[in-house]
C-alpha positions in Angstrom: 108.2 77.8 133.1 107.1 74.4 133.2 103.8 74.6 133.9 102.7 76.9 131.3 104.8 75.0 128.4 102.4 71.9 130.3 99.5 73.5 129.4 100.3 74.5 125.7 101.8 71.5 125.2 98.3 69.4 126.5 95.9 71.7 124.6 97.9 70.8 121.3 98.3 67.1 121.9 94.4 67.3 122.3 93.6 69.2 118.7 96.0 66.3 117.0 93.6 64.0 119.1 90.5 65.5 117.7 91.3 66.5 114.6 90.9 63.1 112.5 87.3 62.6 114.7 85.4 65.7 113.6 87.4 65.7 110.1 85.5 63.0 109.3 81.7 63.6 110.9 82.2 66.8 109.0 83.3 64.9 105.5 80.2 62.3 106.8 78.1 65.5 107.0 78.5 67.1 103.9 78.9 63.8 101.6 75.3 63.1 103.0 75.9 60.2 104.5 74.5 58.5 107.7 75.7 60.8 110.6 74.1 60.2 114.8 72.6 62.6 114.6 70.1 61.9 111.5 66.8 60.6 113.5 66.8 64.2 115.2 68.1 66.6 112.2 65.9 64.7 109.2 62.9 65.8 110.0 63.7 69.7 110.9 65.8 69.9 108.2 63.3 68.6 105.5 60.6 71.0 107.5 63.3 73.9 106.5 63.2 72.7 102.9 59.7 72.8 102.4 59.2 76.3 103.8 62.0 77.8 102.2 60.8 76.1 99.0 65.2 74.3 98.6 65.3 71.6 96.5 67.9 69.9 98.2 69.2 67.9 95.1 69.4 70.7 92.9 73.4 71.6 92.4 74.9 75.0 91.6 76.6 76.3 89.2 79.9 78.3 90.7 77.4 82.0 90.1 74.6 80.2 91.6 76.0 79.5 94.6 77.8 83.0 94.7 74.7 84.7 94.2 72.9 82.1 97.0 75.4 83.5 99.5 75.5 87.4 98.1 71.3 87.5 98.4 71.7 85.4 101.6 74.1 88.1 103.5 72.3 91.0 102.3 68.7 90.0 103.6 70.8 89.0 107.1 73.0 92.6 107.1 69.3 94.2 106.3 67.4 92.8 109.1 70.3 92.9 111.6 70.7 96.0 110.9 66.9 97.0 111.8 67.0 95.0 114.9 69.7 96.9 116.2 68.3 100.5 114.8 65.2 99.6 117.0 66.3 98.4 119.6 64.6 100.4 122.0 61.5 98.9 120.7 62.1 95.3 121.2 61.9 93.2 124.1 65.0 92.1 126.3 66.8 95.8 127.0 66.3 96.1 130.7 68.8 99.0 130.6 66.9 101.0 128.1 69.7 101.3 125.5 68.3 103.6 122.5 70.1 104.0 118.6 73.6 103.9 118.3 75.1 105.8 115.6 74.6 105.2 112.2 78.1 104.6 111.2 78.5 102.0 114.2 75.5 100.2 113.3 76.7 99.7 109.6 80.2 99.0 110.8 79.0 95.9 113.3 76.7 94.7 111.1 79.0 94.5 108.0 81.1 93.1 110.1 79.1 90.1 111.6 77.8 89.1 108.4 81.0 88.8 107.1 82.1 86.3 109.9 85.1 89.1 111.3 83.1 90.6 114.0 85.1 93.8 114.7 84.1 95.8 117.3 84.0 99.3 118.1 81.9 99.3 120.7 81.4 98.2 123.9 78.7 95.7 124.0 77.8 95.4 127.7 76.7 99.8 127.6 75.6 99.6 123.3 73.4 96.6 122.8 70.3 95.3 124.4 70.0 91.4 125.5 67.8 90.9 122.2 70.8 92.9 119.8 73.4 91.0 121.1 71.0 87.2 121.0 68.9 87.2 118.3 71.0 89.9 116.0 74.3 89.5 116.5 73.8 85.4 117.8 71.8 85.0 115.0 74.7 86.1 112.6 77.6 84.4 114.6 75.7 81.0 113.1 74.6 81.9 109.7 78.3 84.0 108.9 80.0 80.8 110.2 77.9 78.2 108.4 78.8 80.5 104.9 82.3 79.7 105.5 82.0 76.3 106.0 80.1 76.1 103.2 82.0 77.8 100.8 85.3 75.6 102.4 83.3 72.5 101.3 81.9 73.6 98.3 85.8 74.5 97.0 87.1 71.2 98.6 84.0 69.6 96.3 85.1 71.4 93.1 88.7 70.4 93.8 88.1 66.8 93.8 85.9 66.9 90.6 81.9 67.0 92.0 79.3 69.4 91.9 79.5 72.4 94.1 76.4 71.7 95.7 73.4 73.5 97.3 74.6 76.4 99.2 71.5 76.6 101.0 71.5 72.6 102.2 75.0 73.4 102.8 74.2 76.5 105.3 71.6 74.4 107.0 73.7 71.2 107.5 76.7 73.3 108.9 74.3 74.9 111.2 72.0 71.7 112.4 74.8 69.1 112.0 78.2 71.0 113.4 77.3 74.5 114.8 74.1 73.9 116.7 75.0 70.7 118.5 78.5 71.6 119.9 77.6 74.4 120.6 74.4 73.5 122.8 76.7 71.1 124.6 79.4 73.4 125.3 77.1 76.2 126.5 75.8 74.2 129.3 79.4 73.0 130.3 80.1 76.8 130.5 77.2 77.6 132.8 78.1 74.6 135.1 81.7 76.3 134.9 80.3 79.9 136.2 79.5 81.9 132.9 76.3 83.3 133.6 73.1 82.8 131.4 70.1 85.0 132.1 68.1 87.8 130.7 68.1 90.1 134.4 69.4 93.5 134.1 72.8 95.0 135.3 73.2 94.3 138.9 73.3 97.4 140.9 75.7 97.1 144.2 76.4 99.0 146.8 80.5 98.8 147.5 82.1 99.0 150.9 83.0 102.5 150.8 79.8 103.6 150.2 80.1 103.8 146.4 77.8 102.3 143.6 79.6 100.1 141.3 77.3 98.5 138.1 77.9 95.0 137.1 76.6 93.7 133.5 75.7 90.6 133.0 73.6 88.9 130.8 73.0 85.2 128.6 77.1 85.1 128.0 77.0 81.5 127.9 75.1 80.7 124.5 76.6 84.0 122.9 80.1 83.1 124.3 80.2 79.0 122.5 79.2 80.1 119.1 81.6 82.8 119.3 84.5 80.5 119.8 83.6 77.3 117.8 82.0 79.6 114.6 85.5 81.6 114.9 83.4 85.0 115.2 85.0 86.5 118.2 82.7 89.2 118.9 82.9 89.8 122.9 79.6 90.1 124.6 81.8 92.1 126.9 84.2 95.0 125.9 87.3 93.2 127.2 86.3 90.1 125.4 87.4 87.0 126.7 89.2 88.7 129.0 85.9 89.3 130.9 85.5 86.9 134.1 81.9 86.4 133.2 83.1 85.6 129.3 85.8 83.4 130.6 86.0 83.2 134.3 88.7 80.3 134.9 91.2 77.4 133.7 88.6 74.9 132.8 86.1 77.2 131.0 89.9 79.0 129.1 90.3 75.2 127.9 87.2 74.7 126.6 87.3 77.8 124.7 90.7 77.9 122.9 89.9 73.9 121.6 86.6 75.1 120.5 88.3 77.7 118.5 91.2 75.7 116.5 88.6 72.8 116.4 87.0 72.7 113.1 89.8 74.7 111.5 92.1 71.3 112.0 89.6 69.4 111.0 88.5 70.8 107.7 92.0 69.6 106.5 91.2 66.0 107.2 87.7 66.9 106.0 89.6 67.1 102.6 91.2 63.9 102.9 88.2 61.8 103.0 86.9 64.1 100.2 89.9 63.2 97.9 90.4 59.5 99.0 93.9 60.7 100.3 94.3 61.0 103.8 97.9 60.7 103.6 98.3 64.1 101.7 95.7 65.7 104.1 97.9 64.8 107.3 101.1 66.2 105.3 99.2 69.5 104.9 98.3 69.2 108.5 101.7 68.7 110.0 103.2 71.4 107.6 100.6 74.0 109.3 100.9 72.5 112.7 104.4 73.1 112.9 104.6 76.9 111.4 101.5 77.1 114.3 103.9 75.6 117.1 107.3 78.2 115.5 105.2 81.0 116.0 103.5 79.8 119.5 107.4 79.4 120.7 108.1 82.9 119.8 105.6 84.4 121.0 105.7 82.5 124.0 109.2 83.1 124.6 108.6 87.0 124.1 106.6 87.3 127.1 108.4 84.9 129.1 111.4 87.2 129.0 109.3 89.8 129.8 110.2 93.5 129.0 113.8 94.7 129.2 113.6 98.3 129.9 111.3 97.1 132.6 113.3 93.7 134.1 116.2 95.9 133.4 115.2 98.9 135.9 113.9 96.7 139.2 116.8 94.6 138.1 114.5 91.3 138.1 114.0 88.6 135.0 110.0 88.4 135.5 106.9 87.5 132.7 105.6 90.1 130.4 102.0 90.5 132.7 101.1 93.4 131.2 97.5 93.4 129.8 97.3 90.0 131.1 94.9 88.1 133.5 96.4 86.4 136.2 94.3 83.8 136.2 95.5 82.7 132.4 99.4 84.1 132.9 101.5 84.5 130.0 101.4 80.9 128.2 97.8 80.7 127.8 98.0 84.0 127.0 100.8 83.8 124.3 98.9 80.7 123.0 95.4 82.3 122.6 96.6 85.1 121.0 98.6 83.1 118.4 95.6 80.7 118.0 93.0 83.0 117.7 95.0 85.3 114.7 95.2 82.2 113.2 92.4 80.6 113.3 91.1 84.5 112.2 88.6 83.9 115.4 89.8 87.2 117.1 88.5 86.7 120.2 91.4 88.1 123.0 91.7 86.7 126.6 94.3 89.5 126.9 95.5 93.0 125.9 97.2 92.2 122.8 98.5 96.0 122.5 100.4 94.5 125.6 102.1 92.0 123.9 105.8 92.0 123.4 107.1 92.4 120.1 107.5 88.8 119.5 104.2 88.3 119.5 103.2 90.9 117.8 105.1 89.6 114.7 103.5 86.4 115.5 99.6 87.7 115.4 100.6 89.8 112.1 102.2 86.9 110.7 99.2 84.8 110.7 96.6 87.9 109.6 99.0 87.9 106.5 99.1 84.8 105.4 95.2 83.5 106.6 95.9 79.4 106.4 97.6 78.9 109.7 94.6 77.6 110.4 92.5 80.3 108.6 89.0 81.4 108.6 86.1 79.0 109.0 86.4 76.8 106.0 87.8 79.5 103.9 91.5 79.0 105.7 91.8 75.2 104.1 90.4 77.2 100.7 93.6 79.2 101.5 95.4 76.6 101.7 95.1 74.9 98.2 95.7 78.0 96.8 98.9 78.2 97.7 98.8 74.7 96.8 97.9 75.2 93.3 100.6 78.2 92.7 102.9 75.8 93.8 101.9 73.1 91.1 101.9 75.7 88.7 105.6 77.3 89.7 106.9 73.9 90.2 105.5 72.6 86.5 107.4 75.4 84.7 110.4 74.5 86.8 110.8 71.1 84.9 108.2 72.3 81.6 105.4 70.3 82.1 101.8 71.1 82.3 100.8 71.8 85.7 98.1 69.9 86.5 96.4 69.0 90.5 94.1 66.0 91.4 94.1 65.1 87.8 93.2 67.8 86.3 94.8 70.8 84.3 95.5 74.0 85.7 95.6 76.7 83.0 95.1 80.4 82.8 91.5 80.8 84.6 93.0 79.0 87.5 96.3 81.5 87.9 94.8 84.5 87.5 91.6 83.6 90.3 94.4 82.0 92.6 96.3 85.0 91.8 93.8 87.5 92.7 92.3 85.8 96.2 96.3 86.0 97.2 96.6 89.6 96.0 93.4 91.8 97.4 94.3 91.0 100.5 97.5 93.6 100.4 95.6 95.7 98.2 93.3 96.8 101.2 95.9 96.3 104.3 98.5 98.3 103.0 96.8 101.2 101.1 94.2 102.4 103.4 97.1 101.9 106.0 99.2 104.2 104.2 96.6 106.5 103.9 95.6 106.3 108.1 99.1 107.0 108.8 99.8 110.1 106.1 96.8 112.1 108.7 98.3 110.7 112.5 96.2 113.4 114.1 93.0 113.4 112.0 92.8 109.5 111.3 95.2 107.1 112.1 94.0 107.3 116.0 97.3 106.2 117.4 97.7 106.5 120.8 101.6 105.1 120.8 103.8 106.6 118.8 107.1 105.2 116.5 107.2 101.6 115.6 103.8 100.0 118.1 101.7 103.2 116.4 102.6 101.7 112.7 101.7 98.1 114.4 98.3 99.7 115.4 97.1 100.6 112.2 98.6 97.8 109.9 96.8 94.7 113.0 93.4 96.7 112.3 93.4 96.8 108.3 94.8 93.2 108.7 92.4 92.2 111.0 89.5 93.7 109.0 90.5 91.8 105.6 91.3 88.8 107.3 88.1 88.8 108.6 90.0 87.8 112.0 88.0 90.6 114.0 91.0 91.6 116.9 92.6 94.7 117.4 95.5 96.8 119.9 93.0 98.2 121.7 95.4 101.6 122.3 94.1 102.2 118.7 91.3 105.3 118.7 88.9 103.3 116.4 85.5 104.6 117.5 85.4 107.2 114.6 83.5 107.8 110.9 86.8 107.4 109.5 87.6 103.9 110.9 84.4 102.3 110.8 83.7 103.5 107.0 87.5 102.5 106.3 87.5 99.1 107.7 84.0 97.9 106.6 85.4 98.2 102.9 88.3 96.0 104.2 86.0 93.7 105.3 83.8 93.8 102.6 86.3 92.9 100.1 88.5 91.0 101.7 85.7 88.4 102.5 83.7 88.6 99.0 85.7 89.2 96.1 88.1 85.7 97.7 85.4 84.0 98.3 83.8 85.1 94.3 87.5 83.3 92.7 87.2 80.9 95.2 84.2 79.3 93.7 84.7 80.0 90.1 88.0 78.8 90.5 86.5 75.5 92.0 83.7 75.1 89.9 86.2 75.6 86.8 88.1 72.4 88.5 84.6 70.5 88.5 84.3 71.1 85.0 87.8 69.8 83.6 88.4 66.3 82.5 90.5 64.2 84.2 93.8 63.2 82.3 95.4 60.1 83.0 98.5 59.8 85.4 102.3 59.0 84.0 105.7 58.3 85.1 105.7 62.6 85.0 103.0 63.2 87.3 104.1 65.4 90.3 103.3 64.1 93.3 101.4 66.3 95.8 101.2 63.8 98.0 105.0 63.8 98.9 106.9 64.8 101.9 109.2 67.0 99.2 106.1 68.8 97.4 104.9 69.6 101.0 107.9 71.1 102.3 107.9 73.1 98.4 104.4 74.6 99.2 105.9 75.7 103.0 108.5 77.4 101.0 105.9 79.1 98.1 103.9 80.3 100.8 106.5 82.3 102.9 107.8 83.6 99.4 104.7 84.8 98.4 103.0 85.3 101.7 105.5 86.9 104.1 107.7 89.2 101.4 105.0 90.8 100.6 103.9 92.1 104.4 108.0 91.9 105.3 108.3 96.3 105.1 105.6 96.2 107.3 107.2 93.8 109.6 110.1 95.4 109.7 108.9 99.2 110.0 106.6 97.5 112.9 107.3 94.8 115.6 110.9 94.2 114.0 112.1 97.4 114.9 110.1 97.8 117.5 112.0 95.0 119.1 115.6 96.1 118.0 114.7 99.5 120.2 113.6 97.3 123.1 116.8 95.2 122.8 118.8 98.6 122.7 117.4 100.0 125.8 116.0 103.3 124.2 
């Protein structure tokens, strides 16, 4: 127990330490100020702009930024669909894989282009190395950079700046942040035992005389951007529980830090943009405290173990079902909460085997989307709650609500409400439809309360662009591929459009002078009220689902039935 808590504590301390360093660096990159990579990247970026016809100094309006995102994502989606469809004709296919079903390709492309990376297939038996690296690996960089660009544009708008240029933000996000860190991280993973090869599947003869096939490939490079970009899609079906993706404690530590580094740093990045580091730290600690509580809830459940198993055997053992022994209960619990908090979706143990406390924590994260949230978009969601808090507290005291010196009016509240309402709509409605047909549609493999969690988790993961799942669900079907694709698309693009329109609206407003009655948003009291609003608006929306799923399952286990 002591070692497990030490591992969790050490990881969290390092997260706190690197947040201001990386956060300031990200701010410098997108403010266009000097950074250490300028001599290397400036010529490369200028060449990209010349070839693509982009004018770096041309700022975009909200709708121009939105159209640039939609057109770019559509083009990349069509390109990757074609690459996977014709993978049998392309290089790096030593195993001779053919064409997957059309609905599998469609779901995969939709999932990866949106930074969701939900997988209804086994990578090592479905996709060639070229499809994994050149197609999906390409989308891992671009989808992560797209989310990062949206978060930066949103921060610019809130702080009174122009939104910027999407193509420039996309390029700088890749060249200055994602690519350099991924190269360093991939080299570290190779040194620690993660394979990086184009050799075909290895065939060996076992001691019993049987034949065993060992899949391998260019895993290290795939793995690092998967974690850093909050992508989460695995090279292998077992994801980061596979010994080739995550062979030991050192690789697990690197991947855990990579998973949370950018989402945590983005809050500090806001502080640099707004020149209000105090508020950035207050928001950071608000999110951090909730995160630590959820880690404690999940870790406690795994440490206590399954009461039915322990009662039958007459022992007290942690819940090790669905876990890799090399990680144990502590690192698995920390990873499970972190991967759903950051919307990464990678797993180093099977979430379907988590105790109800762990399911509660992971679903809680998927429902709120701000602890720490998606790549870039999580920070934007956090400020949506902040805007609503300003609006509600303004109503309480009878003042026109304002934030960052700009008034919040009907348009901003409508857009903020739309952002928060889209998620429950594309989670709860399709979940109800699937649960109404438990045999033909839902694919539930566990009856009762856990089966409800399986279905709701899949749609919550899709809409939140997370990608993880309770793998007891039979999700490789036409229904699941198409219905989750709809949840993914709506959950990704409707909030992004509304966020950018809201930011554009705020950027155009005139500032109003502060008065003694101006609400201070960088105070401990206001941050506490924000936390309360988050719980009221976010949790209560999904409380019936939590009550019918993990909470009911916990009571059932406690009663011994």
